[in-house]
C-alpha positions, 0 to 999 in steps of 0.5 A, a space after each residue: 174597350 180593346 177595340 176602342 183603343 185599337 181604333 184610337 191607335 189607327 187614327 194616331 197612325 194615320 195622322 203621323 202618315 199625313 204628317 209624313 213622319 211615317 210612310 203612307 204605305 207602311 202598315 204595321 200590325 197593330 197589337 194590343 195586350 192586357 198587362 199582367 202588372 196593373 201598375 203598367 195600366 190595363 193595355 199595352 202596345 209595342 207599336 212604337 218599337 215596331 214602327 221606329 225603324 220605318 219612321 227613323 226615330 227612337 222608339 220613345 220619341 215615336 211613342 210620344 208622337 203617337 200619344 200626342 196624336 191620339 184622339 181624346 177619349 173619355 174612356 181612357 184615364 191616362 196614357 204613359 210611355 214605359 221602358 224602351 217605348 211601350 205605350 200603356 193605357 189606363 182605362 177610366 174606372 167609370 167606363 169599366 163600371 159602365 161596361 160591366 153594367 152593359 154586360 149585366 143587361 145583355 144576355 150575351 154578357 156584353 160580348 159583341 157579335 161578329 159577322 155571322 159565318 156558316 161553320 162546319 164542325 167535324 167532331 167525334 167520328 167513331 167507327 161504328 164497328 166497335 163501341 166508343 172508347 176513350 180515344 173518342 173523348 177528346 174529339 167529342 168534347 173539344 169539338 163540342 165546346 168550340 161549337 158551343 162558343 161559335 154558336 154563342 157568338 151568333 155563327 151558324 154551326 153545322 155539326 158533322 159526325 163523320 162516323 165510320 159506317 162503311 168499309 171491309 170490316 162491315 162484310 165480316 160483321 154482316 156475315 156474323 149477323 147473318 149467322 146469328 139470324 139463321 140461328 134465330 138469335 135476337 140481333 139487338 141482344 147479340 149487339 148489346 155489347 158491340 165489343 164482344 160482337 166484333 171480337 166474335 165476328 173477327 174470331 169466326 173470320 180468322 178461323 173459318 175460310 168459308 166465313 171469310 169468303 162469305 164476308 168478302 162476298 157481303 162487302 161486294 154486295 153491300 157496295 153494290 147496293 144489295 137490299 138484303 145486305 143493306 137491311 142488315 147494315 142499317 140494323 147494325 148501324 141503328 143499334 151502334 148509333 144508339 150506343 153512341 147516343 147514350 155516350 153523348 147524352 151522358 157526356 152532355 155533348 150536343 150531338 144527335 142522330 141528325 148530325 150523323 153524316 157517315 162515310 157511306 153518305 159520300 159513297 155515290 160521289 167517290 168515283 166522280 171525285 176520282 174522275 174529276 181529279 183525272 180531268 184536272 190533270 192531277 191524277 197519276 197511276 202508280 203500281 195500279 193505284 190512282 194517286 195525286 203527287 204533291 211537290 210540297 210534300 216529300 219523303 226523306 229522299 226528296 220524292 213527292 208523297 202520294 195521296 192515294 185516292 183509289 187502290 189497285 183493286 178499285 177500292 177507295 180510301 179515307 182520302 177519297 171520302 174526305 175530298 167528297 166531304 169537303 166538296 159537300 161542305 163547300 157546295 151543299 152546306 156553303 161553309 165559310 170555315 170547316 174545323 176538323 177535330 181529329 188526332 194531330 197524328 193525322 196532321 199530314 193527311 189533312 195537309 195533303 187532302 186540303 191541298 188536293 181539294 184546293 188544287 182540284 177546285 173542290 173548295 173555294 179560297 173563301 172556305 177556311 179548312 182547319 185541322 184542330 189536332 189534339 194530343 192523346 189521353 195517357 195513363 199513369 205510365 205515359 202511354 195511351 190509356 188502357 185497361 190493366 189487361 191492355 184492352 181499350 177502355 170503353 168510354 161509357 165505362 170510364 164515365 160510369 166509374 167517374 160518376 161512381 167515384 164522384 158519388 162516393 166523394 160527395 156522399 162523404 162530404 154531405 152524408 145528410 143529402 138524399 140519394 137523389 140529390 147525391 146522384 144529381 150532384 155526382 153526375 154533374 161532378 163526375 162527368 164535369 171532372 172528366 171533361 174539364 180535366 181534358 178541356 183545361 189542357 192545351 189541345 195539342 198536348 198529351 196529358 195524364 189521366 188521373 181520377 184523383 187529380 180531376 176530382 180534387 176540390 183544389 186547383 184548376 178542376 171542375 169540382 173547384 169551379 162548381 163549388 166556387 159557383 155555388 158559393 156565389 149563388 149562396 150569396 145571391 140567394 141570401 140577398 134575395 131572401 133578405 129582400 135586397 134589390 140592387 138592380 137600380 143601384 150603380 156599380 161603383 169601383 172604389 176598392 182595389 179588389 173591386 177594380 181587380 174583379 171588374 177588370 177580370 170580368 171585362 176580359 170575358 169577350 176576349 177569351 170567348 173570341 180567342 177560343 172560337 178563333 183558335 179552337 182552344 177551350 183551355 183558354 176559357 178554363 184558365 180564365 174561369 179558374 182565375 175569375 174564381 180566384 179573383 172573386 174569392 180575394 174580392 169577397 175576403 177584402 170587400 164584405 158584400 151583404 155586411 157592407 157598411 154602406 147600402 151603395 157599396 153592398 148593392 154595387 158588390 152584389 152586382 159584381 157577384 151577379 155578373 161573376 155568377 153569370 160569367 162562371 155559369 155561361 163559361 161552364 155551359 160553353 164547356 158543356 159542363 152542367 152547373 149546380 145550385 148546391 154541393 
């Protein structure tokens, strides 16, 4: 409906240009917003206010001219001028009912599919030297939710898990693996706790000069392609990636081993990246390092900041790998968009490497490079989340604790349920609560992690939404048990709360498109929370199964069914498993 009204406004604007009321070359930005107060209609535009100066007319006079030149539409009940010159559109209730029926009949809930693009989503990207910690949560789940929404809209999504599987720390780890093997220690057992293995290797590195020397030698051998060294490295990565996959599976994040493309995969191209930068005249040597200086990025003294692509000793950096990855995503993956879900503290780094990639011709103008930065997850003290001893919290430990807390909560509310049912509900509620608490916050904001708040059945939380969904499903289940089939009955919007629910359901497409465009899952969370609240108000005011008339009952059942499908689809796009009962 929003698109339809925008098209009407475009046609009205064209008529005013034909009448020379507005200059032919004047192209104002058409903006149409949903109104918060329904007495002002369903949609409003400030087009007359924006265009009044160019037309040389008072805004209200221009608003009237725009209305007078609008093509007739059966979908619009009336159009009014409000305030200094806003134009308010009232959608016809029959049109709204037909829109909802079309959504019920469509597997995509009436969400129009845009022209398909190939979109690379760079997400999670843990360092394989250690187990995943809470710092990897946001990249994994925000990136996953956006990727799901893009797939729902019909785009070809290519997930890229850019793991840290290369670099100097691997010499230390491989040296320790070598020692373990010499002592006939089972490597897989030694690596069962990656954090302990890393600490033990670091301790040996700090204490023994011979060990440190061997570690440095192994780095060189690894980077030179020594087969024995590569075999150890592959074994380490295999076990480390298994740890990651356990976390992804528990989180219900759609990442697999096929999505892994680590730093090591770009190693063969790094020297060529440097050579190509040199050939394009962008490279400068500074204190033995090879750098690109960009005038648009300067320090406090006004001097250009360097993007170092090769260290004095010949080693490469993250920037070199990122440039190689961009070139791969352009040339091999043929991406239209590349979304980077990385901590927003890396914002300057991405601005710089994006600029270098464009200046060097590594990516074309048609490839949109977008850093989807996010804030930090903090503890009650407002600082990055840590254990009481100050250590980094393993992500798997956090998820296990959430599941256990949910189990105890659900058991206290449903003592008669079997152990298996309780565990199933606890998994969905516990993991869903951790994810939703994060996803419901603005991506760019920091937030305070609190088990108590996220597991609450009140407010904008996963338990509240999961319970709201089971309540709607309970109504539909009772209708089925009673043999009621409302499929052939029309949707009729006669009561105020019916219209209110219908309007909220009709907003789903706009919300999904906004999420996909901006990479902001919190807009979907807010919408689902509002939808659950609107349905609750509708259910109190408009009896469904006990409605006095069969036609009203069947119409309301259809509204309930569309609410159920919208809540379910929305939660699934957030990567949250739903339940039949709680």
